[in-house]
ZAMARGU-4260 file (C-alpha; in steps of 0.2 Angstrom, whole numbers, plus 5000, padded with zeros to 4 digits):
<rodrens>
0) 5775/5354/5868 | 5768/5366/5881 | 5750/5364/5886 | 5743/5382/5889 | 5728/5376/5898
5) 5738/5370/5913 | 5745/5387/5916 | 5728/5397/5915 | 5721/5401/5932 | 5712/5416/5926
10) 5710/5428/5910 | 5726/5437/5917 | 5736/5421/5912 | 5727/5420/5895 | 5732/5438/5890
15) 5751/5433/5892 | 5749/5420/5878 | 5756/5427/5861 | 5742/5429/5847 | 5750/5417/5836
20) 5749/5403/5849 | 5730/5405/5853 | 5725/5393/5839 | 5735/5380/5849 | 5726/5384/5865
25) 5709/5383/5855 | 5714/5365/5850 | 5718/5361/5868 | 5701/5368/5874 | 5692/5357/5860
30) 5701/5342/5865 | 5698/5343/5884 | 5679/5347/5880 | 5678/5332/5868 | 5687/5320/5880
35) 5677/5325/5895 | 5660/5324/5887 | 5665/5307/5879 | 5666/5301/5897 | 5652/5311/5906
40) 5640/5316/5893 | 5635/5334/5891 | 5633/5348/5878 | 5647/5345/5865 | 5644/5353/5848
45) 5638/5370/5854 | 5654/5372/5865 | 5665/5367/5851 | 5658/5381/5842 | 5661/5395/5855
50) 5680/5392/5858 | 5687/5407/5849 | 5673/5419/5855 | 5677/5414/5873 | 5695/5417/5870
55) 5693/5434/5862 | 5680/5440/5876 | 5691/5435/5890 | 5706/5444/5882 | 5697/5460/5878
60) 5686/5462/5893 | 5690/5462/5911 | 5678/5449/5918 | 5671/5447/5931 | 5672/5466/5934
65) 5665/5468/5917 | 5649/5458/5915 | 5646/5442/5904 | 5628/5436/5902 | 5625/5419/5894
70) 5609/5414/5885 | 5604/5396/5889 | 5622/5393/5896 | 5626/5376/5889 | 5639/5384/5878
75) 5650/5390/5892 | 5662/5376/5894 | 5677/5385/5885 | 5673/5400/5897 | 5674/5388/5912
80) 5691/5382/5906 | 5698/5399/5905 | 5692/5405/5922 | 5700/5393/5934 | 5690/5377/5932
85) 5702/5367/5921 | 5709/5356/5935 | 5691/5350/5940 | 5684/5350/5923 | 5684/5331/5922
90) 5670/5331/5936 | 5659/5340/5924 | 5640/5337/5927 | 5645/5324/5941 | 5639/5325/5959
95) 5649/5338/5968 | 5658/5343/5952 | 5658/5357/5939 | 5641/5362/5934 | 5636/5360/5915
100) 5628/5378/5916 | 5634/5394/5923 | 5634/5393/5942 | 5637/5409/5953 | 5641/5397/5968
105) 5655/5389/5958 | 5664/5405/5951 | 5662/5424/5952 | 5664/5423/5933 | 5646/5416/5932
110) 5633/5429/5936 | 5617/5419/5934 | 5612/5401/5935 | 5604/5400/5918 | 5598/5386/5907
115) 5582/5394/5899 | 5583/5404/5883 | 5580/5422/5880 | 5585/5429/5896 | 5603/5436/5893
120) 5598/5452/5885 | 5586/5458/5898 | 5598/5453/5912 | 5611/5463/5902 | 5600/5478/5901
125) 5596/5478/5919 | 5615/5477/5924 | 5619/5491/5911 | 5606/5502/5919 | 5611/5498/5937
130) 5630/5502/5933 | 5625/5518/5925 | 5615/5524/5940 | 5629/5518/5951 | 5641/5527/5940
135) 5652/5511/5937 | 5662/5511/5921 | 5659/5493/5918 | 5656/5484/5901 | 5641/5473/5898
140) 5641/5458/5886 | 5627/5446/5882 | 5631/5431/5872 | 5615/5425/5863 | 5613/5410/5851
145) 5603/5411/5835 | 5590/5400/5842 | 5588/5410/5858 | 5586/5426/5849 | 5568/5422/5842
150) 5562/5419/5860 | 5549/5433/5864 | 5559/5438/5880 | 5574/5441/5869 | 5564/5453/5858
155) 5557/5462/5874 | 5575/5464/5879 | 5581/5471/5862 | 5566/5483/5862 | 5572/5490/5879
160) 5591/5489/5875 | 5588/5501/5861 | 5584/5515/5873 | 5601/5514/5882 | 5613/5528/5881
165) 5629/5518/5886 | 5639/5503/5881 | 5630/5486/5880 | 5635/5473/5867 | 5624/5459/5861
170) 5634/5445/5852 | 5623/5435/5841 | 5632/5418/5840 | 5624/5412/5823 | 5628/5394/5819
175) 5613/5391/5809 | 5607/5378/5821 | 5596/5377/5837 | 5597/5360/5845 | 5590/5354/5828
180) 5586/5364/5812 | 5581/5382/5816 | 5563/5386/5814 | 5553/5402/5808 | 5555/5417/5798
185) 5569/5425/5808 | 5580/5410/5805 | 5578/5413/5786 | 5582/5432/5790 | 5599/5426/5798
190) 5602/5415/5783 | 5600/5430/5772 | 5613/5440/5783 | 5626/5426/5782 | 5627/5428/5763
195) 5625/5447/5762 | 5639/5460/5762 | 5643/5466/5779 | 5633/5482/5784 | 5650/5491/5787
200) 5655/5488/5770 | 5639/5494/5763 | 5640/5510/5773 | 5658/5513/5768 | 5653/5511/5749
205) 5639/5523/5751 | 5649/5536/5760 | 5663/5535/5747 | 5650/5537/5733 | 5642/5553/5741
210) 5659/5561/5744 | 5662/5561/5725 | 5647/5572/5722 | 5652/5590/5726 | 5635/5599/5727
215) 5634/5605/5745 | 5621/5603/5758 | 5606/5599/5747 | 5615/5584/5740 | 5620/5579/5758
220) 5602/5579/5763 | 5598/5569/5748 | 5612/5558/5752 | 5605/5555/5769 | 5589/5548/5762
225) 5599/5538/5749 | 5609/5530/5764 | 5593/5526/5773 | 5585/5518/5758 | 5601/5507/5755
230) 5601/5503/5773 | 5583/5497/5773 | 5584/5487/5756 | 5602/5481/5754 | 5611/5482/5770
235) 5610/5468/5783 | 5605/5471/5801 | 5593/5485/5799 | 5580/5476/5810 | 5592/5478/5824
240) 5596/5496/5819 | 5578/5501/5818 | 5577/5495/5836 | 5590/5507/5841 | 5605/5495/5841
245) 5620/5498/5830 | 5623/5482/5820 | 5640/5475/5815 | 5644/5459/5805 | 5642/5446/5801
250) 5660/5441/5804 | 5669/5424/5806 | 5667/5418/5824 | 5683/5407/5822 | 5695/5421/5816
255) 5703/5426/5832 | 5712/5441/5826 | 5696/5448/5818 | 5687/5445/5834 | 5700/5454/5844
260) 5700/5468/5832 | 5681/5470/5832 | 5678/5468/5851 | 5692/5481/5854 | 5683/5493/5843
265) 5666/5490/5851 | 5672/5489/5869 | 5671/5507/5871 | 5657/5511/5859 | 5645/5522/5870
270) 5629/5514/5863 | 5620/5497/5862 | 5626/5486/5848 | 5624/5469/5840 | 5639/5460/5834
275) 5634/5446/5823 | 5647/5431/5822 | 5646/5416/5811 | 5651/5400/5820 | 5651/5381/5816
280) 5642/5370/5828 | 5654/5355/5831 | 5670/5365/5825 | 5686/5355/5826 | 5678/5337/5824
285) 5671/5333/5807 | 5659/5320/5814 | 5651/5333/5826 | 5650/5346/5812 | 5641/5333/5801
290) 5628/5328/5814 | 5627/5343/5826 | 5610/5337/5832 | 5616/5320/5838 | 5631/5328/5846
295) 5622/5343/5854 | 5620/5334/5870 | 5626/5316/5868 | 5628/5302/5881 | 5645/5296/5884
300) 5653/5290/5868 | 5669/5281/5861 | 5679/5285/5845 | 5683/5269/5836 | 5693/5273/5821
305) 5683/5285/5810 | 5667/5280/5819 | 5659/5288/5835 | 5649/5276/5845 | 5637/5283/5858
310) 5634/5272/5873 | 5616/5271/5874 | 5610/5264/5891 | 5599/5248/5892 | 5580/5250/5894
315) 5567/5260/5885 | 5565/5278/5889 | 5548/5287/5893 | 5552/5298/5878 | 5553/5283/5866
320) 5537/5276/5873 | 5528/5293/5871 | 5535/5294/5853 | 5528/5277/5848 | 5511/5281/5857
325) 5509/5297/5848 | 5512/5289/5831 | 5499/5275/5835 | 5487/5289/5841 | 5489/5299/5825
330) 5486/5284/5814 | 5469/5281/5823 | 5464/5300/5823 | 5468/5311/5809 | 5465/5327/5820
335) 5480/5323/5831 | 5494/5335/5828 | 5511/5337/5838 | 5519/5353/5843 | 5536/5355/5851
340) 5547/5370/5855 | 5564/5367/5848 | 5565/5350/5856 | 5560/5337/5842 | 5573/5324/5848
345) 5571/5327/5866 | 5553/5325/5866 | 5552/5311/5854 | 5541/5321/5841 | 5555/5319/5828
350) 5547/5301/5825 | 5530/5310/5822 | 5538/5322/5809 | 5545/5307/5799 | 5528/5298/5799
355) 5516/5313/5798 | 5526/5328/5793 | 5511/5339/5789 | 5505/5336/5807 | 5521/5341/5816
360) 5525/5358/5821 | 5541/5365/5828 | 5539/5383/5834 | 5557/5386/5839 | 5561/5391/5857
365) 5544/5399/5859 | 5534/5389/5872 | 5522/5403/5875 | 5518/5404/5857 | 5517/5385/5856
370) 5503/5385/5869 | 5493/5399/5861 | 5495/5391/5844 | 5488/5375/5851 | 5473/5384/5858
375) 5470/5391/5840 | 5472/5374/5832 | 5460/5367/5845 | 5447/5381/5842 | 5448/5377/5824
380) 5444/5359/5826 | 5461/5349/5828 | 5467/5340/5843 | 5485/5346/5846 | 5497/5337/5859
385) 5510/5349/5865 | 5526/5341/5870 | 5537/5352/5881 | 5549/5348/5895 | 5542/5352/5912
390) 5555/5365/5916 | 5551/5374/5900 | 5532/5373/5902 | 5534/5385/5916 | 5537/5399/5903
395) 5520/5397/5895 | 5510/5398/5912 | 5500/5413/5907 | 5496/5407/5890 | 5490/5390/5898
400) 5479/5401/5910 | 5472/5413/5898 | 5471/5405/5881 | 5468/5387/5886 | 5460/5385/5903
405) 5450/5401/5903 | 5443/5396/5886 | 5440/5378/5892 | 5450/5371/5877 | 5455/5352/5877
410) 5473/5355/5873 | 5484/5341/5879 | 5502/5345/5886 | 5514/5331/5888 | 5528/5336/5900
415) 5544/5326/5898 | 5558/5328/5910 | 5546/5330/5925 | 5554/5329/5942 | 5573/5326/5944
420) 5582/5327/5928 | 5600/5321/5933 | 5616/5329/5927 | 5608/5345/5919 | 5604/5350/5937
425) 5594/5364/5945 | 5591/5374/5930 | 5581/5359/5922 | 5572/5350/5936 | 5553/5349/5933
430) 5549/5351/5951 | 5534/5364/5950 | 5522/5359/5936 | 5509/5353/5948 | 5510/5368/5959
435) 5506/5380/5945 | 5494/5369/5935 | 5484/5362/5949 | 5477/5380/5952 | 5469/5381/5935
440) 5450/5377/5934 | 5445/5363/5923 | 5463/5356/5922 | 5466/5337/5923 | 5483/5331/5929
445) 5488/5314/5925 | 5504/5304/5928 | 5506/5286/5921 | 5517/5273/5930 | 5522/5262/5916
450) 5521/5261/5897 | 5504/5254/5895 | 5498/5267/5907 | 5505/5281/5896 | 5496/5274/5881
455) 5479/5274/5891 | 5482/5291/5898 | 5485/5298/5881 | 5469/5290/5875 | 5459/5297/5889
460) 5467/5315/5888 | 5463/5316/5869 | 5445/5311/5873 | 5442/5324/5886 | 5433/5341/5883
465) 5444/5350/5895 | 5463/5354/5896 | 5475/5340/5903 | 5493/5338/5907 | 5502/5321/5907
470) 5519/5321/5916 | 5533/5308/5915 | 5552/5308/5920 | 5569/5308/5911 | 5571/5289/5914
475) 5566/5272/5908 | 5549/5265/5909 | 5548/5249/5920 | 5552/5234/5910 | 5535/5226/5915
480) 5518/5233/5919 | 5517/5237/5937 | 5499/5231/5940 | 5484/5224/5932 | 5475/5233/5918
485) 5461/5244/5924 | 5451/5257/5915 | 5457/5275/5915 | 5442/5287/5918 | 5435/5301/5928
490) 5419/5298/5938 | 5409/5310/5949 | 5420/5305/5963 | 5436/5309/5954 | 5449/5301/5943
495) 5451/5282/5944 | 5466/5276/5953 | 5472/5258/5954 | 5479/5246/5968 | 5496/5239/5965
500) 5498/5230/5981 | 5486/5226/5995 | 5490/5227/6013 | 5487/5211/6023 | 5472/5214/6035
505) 5472/5233/6030 | 5491/5234/6032 | 5502/5244/6043 | 5503/5259/6031 | 5498/5264/6013
510) 5509/5272/6000 | 5500/5282/5987 | 5512/5285/5973 | 5509/5298/5959 | 5516/5293/5942
515) 5534/5286/5939 | 5537/5285/5958 | 5525/5270/5959 | 5540/5258/5955 | 5550/5265/5969
520) 5535/5263/5981 | 5533/5245/5976 | 5551/5241/5979 | 5550/5249/5996 | 5535/5239/6001
525) 5545/5223/5996 | 5559/5229/6007 | 5547/5232/6022 | 5539/5215/6019 | 5555/5206/6024
530) 5554/5215/6040 | 5536/5209/6044 | 5528/5225/6039 | 5513/5225/6027 | 5512/5240/6016
535) 5498/5244/6003 | 5503/5253/5987 | 5491/5263/5976 | 5495/5271/5959 | 5485/5287/5961
540) 5486/5291/5942 | 5477/5308/5945 | 5483/5323/5955 | 5467/5332/5949 | 5454/5326/5951
545) 5459/5315/5965 | 5451/5298/5967 | 5439/5302/5982 | 5433/5284/5984 | 5450/5278/5986
550) 5455/5291/5998 | 5439/5288/6009 | 5444/5269/6010 | 5462/5273/6014 | 5459/5286/6028
555) 5446/5274/6036 | 5461/5262/6039 | 5467/5275/6052 | 5485/5270/6049 | 5500/5280/6041
560) 5497/5286/6023 | 5513/5292/6014 | 5511/5301/5997 | 5526/5299/5985 | 5530/5311/5971
565) 5544/5317/5960 | 5539/5335/5963 | 5541/5348/5976 | 5531/5344/5992 | 5525/5362/5992
570) 5509/5362/5982 | 5511/5345/5975 | 5502/5329/5975 | 5503/5326/5993 | 5497/5344/5997
575) 5482/5340/5986 | 5478/5324/5997 | 5480/5335/6013 | 5468/5348/6006 | 5455/5334/6001
580) 5457/5327/6019 | 5453/5344/6027 | 5438/5346/6016 | 5431/5329/6020 | 5436/5331/6039
585) 5448/5316/6038 | 5463/5315/6050 | 5476/5324/6040 | 5489/5320/6053 | 5490/5302/6045
590) 5498/5309/6030 | 5517/5311/6027 | 5522/5319/6011 | 5537/5312/6002 | 5544/5323/5988
595) 5557/5336/5984 | 5562/5347/5998 | 5561/5366/5998 | 5579/5369/5990 | 5587/5367/5973
600) 5595/5350/5970 | 5612/5351/5962 | 5618/5341/5947 | 5621/5322/5949 | 5614/5306/5941
605) 5595/5304/5943 | 5597/5289/5954 | 5609/5299/5966 | 5597/5313/5967 | 5582/5302/5971
610) 5593/5294/5985 | 5598/5312/5991 | 5580/5317/5993 | 5574/5300/6000 | 5564/5295/5985
615) 5574/5279/5982 | 5566/5262/5988 | 5578/5263/6004 | 5573/5281/6008 | 5554/5278/6006
620) 5555/5262/6017 | 5564/5272/6030 | 5551/5285/6030 | 5537/5272/6031 | 5546/5265/6047
625) 5547/5282/6054 | 5528/5286/6051 | 5523/5269/6058 | 5533/5272/6074 | 5526/5290/6076
630) 5508/5284/6073 | 5509/5274/6088 | 5511/5290/6099 | 5497/5299/6091 | 5480/5297/6099
635) 5467/5292/6086 | 5453/5303/6080 | 5436/5296/6077 | 5430/5296/6059 | 5418/5310/6056
640) 5400/5306/6058 | 5389/5310/6043 | 5374/5320/6049 | 5359/5321/6039 | 5356/5338/6031
645) 5340/5346/6037 | 5327/5349/6023 | 5323/5367/6020 | 5304/5371/6019
</rodrens>
């Protein structure tokens, strides 16, 4: 049997395939996606649901001359297979391989690197406006998931799209699922649309009825109001129509002939429009349809008969540790609530939902709303903990500033996936949370280094009367505590750090690690010990407020100090240490910052990424050696003399 995928280098080849053979091609696409994800991990169920719409779009439109914008982007695998990336698809999400999200550096068919929800409509409006001004006769399409459409930015885009006087098509891919169950009133509205007669059918029936009444213009005027009344009460999609976009659907998103017919009809429509399609998340594999949440983004798996076995790695994740700590905290404090933004599984809060369902809230993909909602709950007397990935917390910066920090409200934010996230790549790295949070007056920034420290940091954060953020990575917690128990707290001199390893006679250098990088710092110190170098290791715990007493002692040693963090070196923990040194007139030349460089890190495993940027034990040890060698060429600066401040009379 001919395999069509092997012959498709671009959509030009796709258009040569007879219509009745396209279902076979759809099966091939699903098979290669399932097989590849079973080896590499990745986004499965959502991509299985977009196969037919990707086929239809690439047949009807002339990409990349025409514009295709993806919302979130993790559902673009079929599109990649149809646009010249079939031969390399087995390298999906691996270092140097095909990216799991749209990537313009990979193909001209990908217009934006995109992994955050809500952006496609605004991007499409911008491109449509530019093409109109430049007198380009191009078509613009935005493919938006039903979970993404509730994002505030998506509504801002829709509001502006309705003012266009040219073609722009928004395809609402409605599979009645986010990553987990959809949340909010708009999800209920879409459910209503799925079971309602299509808008076109209602309009045709109304028009037919009015044509049977031969009473001239006055009746026509009455007919107009009748049609408007029916539109607003019976017909689906009037929310979009009221925003100025023509609404079509819902139609079956797996019916290729119907999709081709409708897309050809809408291709030349000289007005903004919404095409509502109904798809099945996990289409083609019953086990993926039955459990689309589990198979949204599974780790590698094996199919054993009728069972699918996901190959979970060994060790205990930071996410699991947080989930259990949350439940224990909620048992001790009935004011504790958990809030997530469409990531109950990813953040671990799904465990809280099962234990305390009335104290668990999923806002959908609405991080800004989640932050402000938490502020309102705090103002009313509760203690919400908002669990959001670091990369998504960026979307709520203004609300953290205005509604939380400016009000001095003790909301606790827990940022999973802080730092390098592995094969999701640049769109999801949590590399700048310290940079934008450190600037907020009153904000406390904490980072535990092991599971016991995570529990203590949560206890401290929920006892504070000011906002705080706890960050931890997409990784496993160390199997054993890294150091002895010591109290978490904030003194007048700053947050309390803890020593993990003392340097002999003061040591040759000191590593000050922030958060989960403490493990790598300890391993680097062990490597250097074998070379006769004695390196102290300190678990900083706090980026804000820094431990002033600890830093005074470390700078007094007058030897190299290396800060270690899984964050950009720009405005990160190391920058905070240098700022403190400048303020106290310490010799800032002693400090070497180790962290993420000023560039975007491509997808690979987290271990490969840490090695790439020099944050693995070998890389840290290499930097320590270099710092020690350099220090021997720099003249020492005497410690600042403390002068008495004259008394004013």
